N, C-alpha and C positions, 0 to 999 in steps of 0.2 A: 387122408383116409382112403383105403383101397376101394375100388368100385365093386359093387355086386355084379354078378352075371345078369344078363337081361332076363334070363329065365327066373332068377330069384328076386330081381328087383320088382317093386310094386308099380302098378300102372295108375294113371289118372284119366278119367273120362270127363265128360261134361259134369259139372257139379250138380248139387241137388236142385230141385225145382226152382225156377227163377221167381223173383218177386213180380207181381202182376202189373205194377204201375211204374213207368219210367220216371225218374226225377227230372226236375227242371235244370238240366246241365248248364253251367256257365258258358258264355260265348267263347269260342275258340279263337281268342285274340289276346295279345299279338301273336303272329306266327312268322317264322322266317320265310323268305322267298324260296321256292323249290330249287332254284339254281344254286342256292347256298347249301344244299343238302346232298349227301352221297351215300351209296351203299358200300360198306367196307366189310371184308371177310375177317372173322376170327378163325374160322376153319372153312376152307374152300368147299362150296356147294353144301354147307351144313349149318353154319352159324354166321349170321350177318347182322351188323349194327348200323344204326343211323344216329350220328351224334347230333344233339341239339334239335331234335324234331320239334320239341316244345321248348320255348325259352323259360328261364328260371321264374320269371314273373307269372307265367301261365301255370307252371307247376305249383307255385305257392298258392295261387288262387284256387286251384283244384284241390289241393290238400286241405285247405280251410273248408271248402265245400263238402268234400267227401267225409270229413270228420263228423259232419252232422247227419250222415246217412245211418240207417239202422243196420250196422254191421253185426254179423253173427259169428261168434267164436266157434271154430271147428270142434267137433266132439273129441274128447280125450282119447277115446278108443275108436279107431277108424273101422269102416266096414271091411269085411273079409276081402282080401285082394287089393285094398287101397293102401297107398303109402301113408306113413305117419306125417301129418301136417298140422302144425299148431299156428294158427293165425286167425285174424278176423276178416270177414269177407262180406261183400254185397254183390248180388247177382241179379241181372235183369235182361230180358229180351227187348232190345230197343233198336229196331231197324234204322230209324232216323239218325240216332247218335252214331251207329256204325257207319252210315253213309257220310256223316259229317267228318268222322275220323279219317275216312278213306279219301274223300274228295277235297277237304279244306286244308289238310295238313301237308299235302305234297306226297303222301304215301302212294296214291294211285299213279302219279307220274313216275315215281321212283321204281315201283314194282313193275309196271307195264313196260316202261322203257328199258329197265334192267341194265344199267351201266354199273358193273360191279368192279371195284378196284380200278376204275378208270377204263375198263374194257366193255364196249357195247356188245351185248349178246344177240345172236340171231334168233329168229322166231323159234327154231327148233331147240336152241340152247335155253331159251326162256321157258319153254314148255317142260324141258327136262329138269330145270332148276326148281320151278314152282310146283311141278307135279301135274301140269295141265294148263288149261286156259283160266286165268285168274278172273273171278267175278267181283271180288271185293272182300270185305271183312264180315266175319260171323256176327250176327246180331246178338248173340249171347255175350253180353258184356260182364266181365267180372272185375271187381275191385278188391285188392288184397292189401291188408295192413299187417305188417309183422312188427310187433313190439319187442322190447328187450327180452331175450330168452326164447323167442319163437323162431321156427325153422320149418323147412320142408325136406323130408328125408329123401334119399336116392330113389328115383322113379323114372319112368318114361311116360310121355304123353301119347295117348291113342288118337288116331284119326276118327272122325265122326261123320256120318252121313247127315246132311242137313238140307232143309228147303231154303233156297235163296230166291226170294221173291217169285216163287212158283217154278224155279229151275232146280232140278235135282243136282245137288252139289255135295262135295266132301271137303273136309278140312285137311290141309297138308303142312302148314307151318304154324307154330305158336308165335304170337306177337305179345311181347312184354314191353310196356312203356313205363320206365322208372321215373318217379316224381321226387325222389330223395337220394341223398348221397352223403358222404362225409361232410360236404359243405353245409348240409342242413342238420348235421348232428347224428346222422345214421352211420354207425360203425358196424362192420360185419355185413351179413346178408348177401354175400357174393353168390352169383349163380355159377355153379361149377359143373363142367361137362367132362365125362370120362370116355376116352377113346378106346375102342376095342383093339386088343393086341393083334398083330398079324398072325401069331401062332401061340400055342401054349408055352413054347420055349422062348418066345421073343421078350425082350426087355419091355416092361410096361411103359406106355407112352405117358408123358406128363399130362395132368389135367389142364383143361382150358378154363380159365377163370375170367368171368365177366364181372367187373366191378360196377356196382350201381353208380350211375352218373345222372344228375338232374337232367331230365328231358331226353335221355337216350332211349331209343327203341331197339330192342333186341328181337331178331327173328331166328327161329331154329326149326329144323325139320322135325316133324313128329310122325307117329304111326310106325310102320315097319322100319323106317330109316332113322328113328329117333335114337339119340345117344342117351345113355343113362346120365341123369343130372340131379343136382340137389340145390336147394336154397339154404345156404349156411345160416347158422344161428345169428340173429341180430344181437350185438353186444351192447350197443347204446342207441338211444333214440328210436326212431320209427322208420320202417321201410314201406313206402307206398308204391303200388304197381297197378296199372290198368292192363287188363288181359283181354285179348280177342284172338282170332285165328284167320289165316288166309283161307278163302274158299275157292275151289276150282270146280268147273263143270264136271259132272260125273258122266 
């Protein structure tokens, strides 16, 4: 499918009002050692993945737990200016869980040390990559379930100003943690990014396709630097995603 222009593509901001009470999340164990994890580029300075951030056993435990949460199906008709999204979701502001995701999984070490594709970045290169001094993860935690026939139309993610434990901050990168894949019966549901052509006459660049993989974390720039992207329709099974954002000091 050809990409829409950024002008015509719909945006996404923070979702509707979060639920007031955080759930009793399962323990984040077992987890791989941070030395066994790495940042790998799907598109330089734009899309980064971390394979096996969560092992399959932890993903399975969380899918069983998340299935019991009060997920809400998105409206059939989106608000004006919003992209068409058909899925079930749960949203909560949970600073403690965001800290656990950041500190216990190795994300903090990976992001702050920023060794990408085997190359260690300087302090200036890290600030340029992440959009500033990274504080941690957005406490706004979103859980998405896409069942057969559900999808997320082409859109771009906006940056948001947030309060990070009393520090003025803004979000710069979307974080998606996939809990399912073809190995769990989920077919389809790929996250597809469309690159801007160099000029109107240039040959369109091929889309970049991120296949769902159990335990894989996908990070991509959002805000002014966001690529138009979509979540393709799920053809079989269920696609489960944990969503947050990287926050930097404003």
